[in-house]
ZAMIKOL-957353 format. One record per residue: residue number from 1; x, y, z of N, C-alpha, C, O in turn. Coordinates in Angstrom, 2 decimals, always signed. Example, Ala and Ser with C-alpha at 12.3 -4.5 7.8 and 13.67 -1.06 7.14 Angstrom:
<rs>
<r nr="1" n_u="+13.19" n_v="-5.69" n_w="+7.80" ca_u="+12.30" ca_v="-4.50" ca_w="+7.80" c_u="+13.20" c_v="-3.30" c_w="+7.80" o_u="+14.24" o_v="-3.32" o_w="+8.46"/>
<r nr="2" n_u="+12.85" n_v="-2.25" n_w="+7.08" ca_u="+13.67" ca_v="-1.06" ca_w="+7.14" c_u="+12.90" c_v="+0.03" c_w="+7.87" o_u="+13.41" o_v="+1.14" o_w="+8.04"/>
</rs>
This chain:
<rs>
<r nr="1" n_u="+0.94" n_v="-1.32" n_w="-0.03" ca_u="-0.05" ca_v="+0.01" ca_w="-0.09" c_u="+0.91" c_v="+1.20" c_w="+0.03" o_u="+1.84" o_v="+1.21" o_w="+0.83"/>
<r nr="2" n_u="+0.60" n_v="+2.30" n_w="-0.88" ca_u="+1.42" ca_v="+3.32" ca_w="-0.83" c_u="+1.17" c_v="+4.33" c_w="+0.22" o_u="+0.14" o_v="+4.25" o_w="+0.88"/>
<r nr="3" n_u="+2.06" n_v="+5.29" n_w="+0.42" ca_u="+1.92" ca_v="+6.11" ca_w="+1.44" c_u="+0.63" c_v="+7.00" c_w="+1.62" o_u="+0.28" o_v="+7.39" o_w="+2.73"/>
<r nr="4" n_u="+0.07" n_v="+7.23" n_w="+0.67" ca_u="-1.15" ca_v="+8.09" ca_w="+0.41" c_u="-2.48" c_v="+7.32" c_w="+0.56" o_u="-3.53" o_v="+7.94" o_w="+0.37"/>
<r nr="5" n_u="-2.51" n_v="+6.09" n_w="+0.87" ca_u="-3.46" ca_v="+5.12" ca_w="+0.86" c_u="-3.84" c_v="+4.70" c_w="+2.40" o_u="-2.94" o_v="+4.57" o_w="+3.23"/>
<r nr="6" n_u="-4.96" n_v="+4.54" n_w="+2.68" ca_u="-5.33" ca_v="+3.87" ca_w="+4.03" c_u="-6.25" c_v="+2.70" c_w="+3.75" o_u="-6.75" o_v="+2.61" o_w="+2.63"/>
<r nr="7" n_u="-6.51" n_v="+1.84" n_w="+4.63" ca_u="-7.19" ca_v="+0.61" ca_w="+4.42" c_u="-8.90" c_v="+0.90" c_w="+5.19" o_u="-9.00" o_v="+1.20" o_w="+6.37"/>
<r nr="8" n_u="-9.73" n_v="+0.79" n_w="+4.55" ca_u="-11.12" ca_v="+0.87" ca_w="+4.87" c_u="-11.80" c_v="-0.61" c_w="+4.95" o_u="-11.79" o_v="-1.32" o_w="+3.95"/>
<r nr="9" n_u="-12.26" n_v="-0.96" n_w="+5.92" ca_u="-13.25" ca_v="-2.08" ca_w="+5.90" c_u="-14.84" c_v="-1.67" c_w="+5.86" o_u="-15.38" o_v="-0.80" o_w="+6.53"/>
<r nr="10" n_u="-15.40" n_v="-2.50" n_w="+4.93" ca_u="-16.89" ca_v="-2.03" ca_w="+4.72" c_u="-17.65" c_v="-3.53" c_w="+4.71" o_u="-17.27" o_v="-4.46" o_w="+4.00"/>
<r nr="11" n_u="-18.77" n_v="-3.60" n_w="+5.62" ca_u="-19.65" ca_v="-4.65" ca_w="+5.53" c_u="-20.77" c_v="-4.49" c_w="+4.63" o_u="-21.51" o_v="-3.50" o_w="+4.61"/>
<r nr="12" n_u="-20.87" n_v="-5.62" n_w="+3.82" ca_u="-22.16" ca_v="-5.96" ca_w="+2.66" c_u="-22.60" c_v="-7.00" c_w="+2.71" o_u="-21.93" o_v="-7.98" o_w="+3.02"/>
<r nr="13" n_u="-23.75" n_v="-7.04" n_w="+2.44" ca_u="-24.55" ca_v="-8.53" ca_w="+1.97" c_u="-23.61" c_v="-9.30" c_w="+1.11" o_u="-22.73" o_v="-8.86" o_w="+0.37"/>
<r nr="14" n_u="-24.00" n_v="-10.65" n_w="+1.39" ca_u="-23.18" ca_v="-11.52" ca_w="+0.35" c_u="-23.65" c_v="-11.30" c_w="-0.90" o_u="-22.88" o_v="-11.60" o_w="-1.81"/>
<r nr="15" n_u="-24.97" n_v="-10.75" n_w="-1.24" ca_u="-25.50" ca_v="-10.61" ca_w="-2.54" c_u="-24.74" c_v="-9.32" c_w="-3.09" o_u="-24.33" o_v="-9.28" o_w="-4.25"/>
<r nr="16" n_u="-24.58" n_v="-8.36" n_w="-2.26" ca_u="-23.77" ca_v="-7.04" ca_w="-2.83" c_u="-22.46" c_v="-7.50" c_w="-3.14" o_u="-21.83" o_v="-7.00" o_w="-4.07"/>
<r nr="17" n_u="-21.99" n_v="-8.44" n_w="-2.42" ca_u="-20.45" ca_v="-8.69" ca_w="-2.74" c_u="-20.45" c_v="-9.38" c_w="-3.96" o_u="-19.59" o_v="-9.12" o_w="-4.80"/>
<r nr="18" n_u="-21.40" n_v="-10.31" n_w="-4.19" ca_u="-21.46" ca_v="-11.22" ca_w="-5.38" c_u="-21.63" c_v="-10.14" c_w="-6.53" o_u="-20.87" o_v="-10.24" o_w="-7.50"/>
<r nr="19" n_u="-22.39" n_v="-9.31" n_w="-6.50" ca_u="-22.71" ca_v="-8.20" ca_w="-7.57" c_u="-21.42" c_v="-7.58" c_w="-7.96" o_u="-20.98" o_v="-7.73" o_w="-9.11"/>
<r nr="20" n_u="-20.66" n_v="-6.74" n_w="-6.86" ca_u="-19.57" ca_v="-6.25" ca_w="-6.84" c_u="-18.47" c_v="-6.92" c_w="-7.69" o_u="-17.91" o_v="-6.40" o_w="-8.65"/>
<r nr="21" n_u="-18.25" n_v="-8.16" n_w="-7.18" ca_u="-17.47" ca_v="-9.14" ca_w="-7.80" c_u="-17.55" c_v="-9.31" c_w="-9.31" o_u="-16.60" o_v="-9.17" o_w="-10.08"/>
<r nr="22" n_u="-18.88" n_v="-9.66" n_w="-9.65" ca_u="-19.11" ca_v="-10.04" ca_w="-11.06" c_u="-19.14" c_v="-8.76" c_w="-11.94" o_u="-18.96" o_v="-8.85" o_w="-13.16"/>
<r nr="23" n_u="-19.40" n_v="-7.38" n_w="-11.23" ca_u="-19.22" ca_v="-6.29" ca_w="-12.13" c_u="-17.80" c_v="-5.92" c_w="-12.40" o_u="-17.47" o_v="-5.45" o_w="-13.49"/>
<r nr="24" n_u="-17.03" n_v="-6.10" n_w="-11.53" ca_u="-15.69" ca_v="-5.79" ca_w="-11.66" c_u="-15.01" c_v="-6.84" c_w="-12.55" o_u="-14.25" o_v="-6.43" o_w="-13.43"/>
<r nr="25" n_u="-15.24" n_v="-8.22" n_w="-12.40" ca_u="-14.87" ca_v="-9.01" ca_w="-13.32" c_u="-15.11" c_v="-8.67" c_w="-14.86" o_u="-14.28" o_v="-8.69" o_w="-15.76"/>
<r nr="26" n_u="-16.38" n_v="-8.36" n_w="-14.92" ca_u="-17.05" ca_v="-7.98" ca_w="-16.32" c_u="-16.39" c_v="-6.91" c_w="-16.93" o_u="-16.18" o_v="-6.87" o_w="-18.14"/>
<r nr="27" n_u="-16.00" n_v="-5.87" n_w="-16.01" ca_u="-15.07" ca_v="-4.74" ca_w="-16.46" c_u="-13.67" c_v="-5.12" c_w="-16.65" o_u="-12.94" o_v="-4.44" o_w="-17.37"/>
<r nr="28" n_u="-13.31" n_v="-6.06" n_w="-16.11" ca_u="-11.75" ca_v="-6.51" ca_w="-16.27" c_u="-10.90" c_v="-5.85" c_w="-15.38" o_u="-9.76" o_v="-5.52" o_w="-15.72"/>
<r nr="29" n_u="-11.51" n_v="-5.57" n_w="-13.92" ca_u="-10.71" ca_v="-4.91" ca_w="-13.03" c_u="-11.04" c_v="-5.56" c_w="-11.48" o_u="-11.98" o_v="-6.28" o_w="-11.17"/>
<r nr="30" n_u="-10.09" n_v="-5.12" n_w="-10.73" ca_u="-10.07" ca_v="-5.62" ca_w="-9.58" c_u="-11.23" c_v="-5.16" c_w="-8.81" o_u="-11.80" o_v="-4.14" o_w="-9.20"/>
<r nr="31" n_u="-11.68" n_v="-5.84" n_w="-7.68" ca_u="-12.86" ca_v="-5.45" ca_w="-6.91" c_u="-12.47" c_v="-4.08" c_w="-6.32" o_u="-13.21" o_v="-3.11" o_w="-6.49"/>
<r nr="32" n_u="-11.15" n_v="-3.97" n_w="-5.54" ca_u="-10.68" ca_v="-2.59" ca_w="-5.16" c_u="-11.03" c_v="-1.55" c_w="-6.05" o_u="-11.85" o_v="-0.67" o_w="-5.76"/>
<r nr="33" n_u="-10.44" n_v="-1.61" n_w="-7.12" ca_u="-10.31" ca_v="-0.61" ca_w="-8.32" c_u="-11.77" c_v="-0.22" c_w="-8.50" o_u="-12.10" o_v="+0.96" o_w="-8.36"/>
<r nr="34" n_u="-12.77" n_v="-1.25" n_w="-8.86" ca_u="-14.09" ca_v="-1.38" ca_w="-9.07" c_u="-14.88" c_v="-0.21" c_w="-7.76" o_u="-15.69" o_v="+0.68" o_w="-8.04"/>
<r nr="35" n_u="-14.46" n_v="-0.47" n_w="-6.61" ca_u="-15.12" ca_v="+0.04" ca_w="-5.50" c_u="-14.52" c_v="+1.40" c_w="-5.44" o_u="-15.29" o_v="+2.32" o_w="-5.17"/>
<r nr="36" n_u="-13.15" n_v="+1.70" n_w="-5.67" ca_u="-12.56" ca_v="+3.11" ca_w="-5.85" c_u="-13.41" c_v="+3.92" c_w="-6.78" o_u="-13.90" o_v="+4.98" o_w="-6.40"/>
<r nr="37" n_u="-13.57" n_v="+3.48" n_w="-7.91" ca_u="-14.28" ca_v="+4.12" ca_w="-9.25" c_u="-15.53" c_v="+4.47" c_w="-8.76" o_u="-15.89" o_v="+5.65" o_w="-8.76"/>
<r nr="38" n_u="-16.35" n_v="+3.42" n_w="-8.29" ca_u="-17.76" ca_v="+3.66" ca_w="-7.79" c_u="-17.73" c_v="+4.81" c_w="-6.60" o_u="-18.60" o_v="+5.68" o_w="-6.67"/>
<r nr="39" n_u="-16.89" n_v="+4.86" n_w="-5.65" ca_u="-16.89" ca_v="+5.78" ca_w="-4.71" c_u="-16.67" c_v="+7.10" c_w="-5.35" o_u="-17.44" o_v="+8.02" o_w="-5.07"/>
<r nr="40" n_u="-15.60" n_v="+7.29" n_w="-6.26" ca_u="-15.26" ca_v="+8.37" ca_w="-7.05" c_u="-16.39" c_v="+8.99" c_w="-7.73" o_u="-16.50" o_v="+10.22" o_w="-7.75"/>
<r nr="41" n_u="-17.24" n_v="+8.20" n_w="-8.29" ca_u="-18.64" ca_v="+8.35" ca_w="-9.13" c_u="-19.51" c_v="+9.00" c_w="-8.24" o_u="-19.90" o_v="+10.15" o_w="-8.43"/>
<r nr="42" n_u="-19.86" n_v="+8.24" n_w="-7.16" ca_u="-20.83" ca_v="+8.71" ca_w="-6.15" c_u="-20.43" c_v="+10.34" c_w="-5.69" o_u="-21.23" o_v="+11.27" o_w="-5.71"/>
<r nr="43" n_u="-18.98" n_v="+10.42" n_w="-5.29" ca_u="-18.69" ca_v="+11.50" ca_w="-4.59" c_u="-18.93" c_v="+12.91" c_w="-5.56" o_u="-19.41" o_v="+13.97" o_w="-5.15"/>
<r nr="44" n_u="-18.40" n_v="+12.58" n_w="-7.18" ca_u="-18.63" ca_v="+13.46" ca_w="-8.07" c_u="-20.15" c_v="+13.82" c_w="-8.28" o_u="-20.37" o_v="+15.02" o_w="-8.39"/>
<r nr="45" n_u="-21.20" n_v="+13.02" n_w="-8.36" ca_u="-22.33" ca_v="+13.36" ca_w="-8.44" c_u="-23.06" c_v="+13.89" c_w="-7.40" o_u="-24.10" o_v="+14.53" o_w="-7.51"/>
<r nr="46" n_u="-22.38" n_v="+13.55" n_w="-6.22" ca_u="-23.10" ca_v="+14.40" ca_w="-5.08" c_u="-22.73" c_v="+15.85" c_w="-5.15" o_u="-23.58" o_v="+16.74" o_w="-5.10"/>
<r nr="47" n_u="-21.35" n_v="+16.08" n_w="-5.27" ca_u="-20.74" ca_v="+17.51" ca_w="-5.52" c_u="-21.61" c_v="+18.07" c_w="-6.66" o_u="-22.10" o_v="+19.17" o_w="-6.38"/>
<r nr="48" n_u="-21.83" n_v="+17.70" n_w="-7.58" ca_u="-22.66" ca_v="+18.24" ca_w="-8.68" c_u="-23.95" c_v="+18.63" c_w="-8.31" o_u="-24.46" o_v="+19.69" o_w="-8.69"/>
<r nr="49" n_u="-24.59" n_v="+17.68" n_w="-7.47" ca_u="-25.82" ca_v="+17.99" ca_w="-7.10" c_u="-25.85" c_v="+19.22" c_w="-5.85" o_u="-26.64" o_v="+20.16" o_w="-5.75"/>
<r nr="50" n_u="-24.97" n_v="+18.95" n_w="-5.18" ca_u="-24.78" ca_v="+20.09" ca_w="-3.96" c_u="-24.82" c_v="+21.45" c_w="-4.75" o_u="-25.42" o_v="+22.42" o_w="-4.28"/>
<r nr="51" n_u="-24.11" n_v="+21.54" n_w="-6.06" ca_u="-23.83" ca_v="+22.56" ca_w="-6.86" c_u="-25.07" c_v="+23.03" c_w="-7.47" o_u="-25.01" o_v="+24.14" o_w="-8.00"/>
<r nr="52" n_u="-25.97" n_v="+22.53" n_w="-7.50" ca_u="-27.37" ca_v="+22.74" ca_w="-8.18" c_u="-27.53" c_v="+22.08" c_w="-9.43" o_u="-28.50" o_v="+22.43" o_w="-10.10"/>
<r nr="53" n_u="-26.77" n_v="+21.18" n_w="-9.88" ca_u="-27.06" ca_v="+20.53" ca_w="-10.97" c_u="-27.88" c_v="+19.33" c_w="-10.72" o_u="-27.99" o_v="+18.81" o_w="-9.61"/>
<r nr="54" n_u="-28.46" n_v="+18.92" n_w="-11.82" ca_u="-29.48" ca_v="+17.60" ca_w="-11.79" c_u="-28.71" c_v="+16.52" c_w="-12.64" o_u="-27.95" o_v="+17.01" o_w="-13.48"/>
<r nr="55" n_u="-28.76" n_v="+15.48" n_w="-12.60" ca_u="-28.36" ca_v="+14.25" ca_w="-13.07" c_u="-29.36" c_v="+13.39" c_w="-13.61" o_u="-30.06" o_v="+12.64" o_w="-12.93"/>
<r nr="56" n_u="-29.43" n_v="+13.54" n_w="-15.22" ca_u="-30.42" ca_v="+12.87" ca_w="-15.88" c_u="-30.30" c_v="+11.69" c_w="-16.71" o_u="-29.70" o_v="+11.92" o_w="-17.76"/>
<r nr="57" n_u="-30.68" n_v="+10.50" n_w="-16.55" ca_u="-30.50" ca_v="+9.36" ca_w="-17.11" c_u="-31.27" c_v="+9.35" c_w="-18.90" o_u="-32.46" o_v="+9.60" o_w="-19.10"/>
<r nr="58" n_u="-30.57" n_v="+9.12" n_w="-19.65" ca_u="-31.43" ca_v="+9.16" ca_w="-20.89" c_u="-31.18" c_v="+7.54" c_w="-21.55" o_u="-30.11" o_v="+6.93" o_w="-21.67"/>
<r nr="59" n_u="-32.21" n_v="+7.21" n_w="-21.82" ca_u="-32.23" ca_v="+5.60" ca_w="-22.26" c_u="-33.00" c_v="+5.52" c_w="-23.73" o_u="-33.89" o_v="+6.35" o_w="-23.97"/>
<r nr="60" n_u="-32.73" n_v="+4.73" n_w="-24.49" ca_u="-33.23" ca_v="+4.56" ca_w="-25.66" c_u="-34.83" c_v="+4.31" c_w="-25.52" o_u="-35.27" o_v="+3.40" o_w="-24.82"/>
<r nr="61" n_u="-35.49" n_v="+5.02" n_w="-26.12" ca_u="-37.21" ca_v="+4.75" ca_w="-26.28" c_u="-37.82" c_v="+4.73" c_w="-24.92" o_u="-38.84" o_v="+4.12" o_w="-24.60"/>
<r nr="62" n_u="-36.97" n_v="+5.58" n_w="-24.06" ca_u="-37.73" ca_v="+6.03" ca_w="-22.70" c_u="-37.41" c_v="+7.40" c_w="-22.40" o_u="-36.39" o_v="+7.95" o_w="-22.82"/>
<r nr="63" n_u="-38.32" n_v="+7.98" n_w="-21.64" ca_u="-38.46" ca_v="+9.49" ca_w="-21.29" c_u="-37.18" c_v="+9.75" c_w="-20.37" o_u="-36.76" o_v="+8.82" o_w="-19.67"/>
<r nr="64" n_u="-36.61" n_v="+10.86" n_w="-20.37" ca_u="-35.43" ca_v="+11.11" ca_w="-19.47" c_u="-35.86" c_v="+11.11" c_w="-17.97" o_u="-36.89" o_v="+11.73" o_w="-17.68"/>
<r nr="65" n_u="-35.21" n_v="+10.49" n_w="-17.03" ca_u="-35.48" ca_v="+10.41" ca_w="-15.87" c_u="-34.33" c_v="+10.87" c_w="-15.05" o_u="-33.16" o_v="+10.61" o_w="-15.34"/>
<r nr="66" n_u="-34.77" n_v="+11.69" n_w="-13.84" ca_u="-33.68" ca_v="+12.31" ca_w="-13.13" c_u="-33.32" c_v="+11.23" c_w="-12.13" o_u="-34.17" o_v="+10.46" o_w="-11.67"/>
<r nr="67" n_u="-31.96" n_v="+11.20" n_w="-11.78" ca_u="-31.52" ca_v="+10.30" ca_w="-10.92" c_u="-31.27" c_v="+10.99" c_w="-9.48" o_u="-30.51" o_v="+11.93" o_w="-9.24"/>
<r nr="68" n_u="-32.07" n_v="+10.31" n_w="-8.61" ca_u="-32.05" ca_v="+10.87" ca_w="-7.35" c_u="-31.14" c_v="+10.01" c_w="-6.29" o_u="-31.34" o_v="+8.84" o_w="-6.00"/>
<r nr="69" n_u="-30.13" n_v="+10.82" n_w="-5.80" ca_u="-29.35" ca_v="+10.14" ca_w="-4.90" c_u="-29.62" c_v="+10.34" c_w="-3.45" o_u="-29.68" o_v="+11.50" o_w="-3.02"/>
<r nr="70" n_u="-29.79" n_v="+9.24" n_w="-2.61" ca_u="-30.29" ca_v="+9.54" ca_w="-1.13" c_u="-29.08" c_v="+10.03" c_w="-0.28" o_u="-29.24" o_v="+10.32" o_w="+0.91"/>
</rs>
């Protein structure tokens, strides 16, 4: 572990762990990298929402839907 990193333990359900492992494998990355990227995405979205932005999902053949983070 490099000097600018710390260890963090997170408790997840088995289902959540299985899903994270499957998504990480599908993307060709480690579970740690997948979780780091997911956390980075969450923090970025929260910062944007706090600054007044809205996050909208656009899907083919569906109306736009605003993403609401808890």
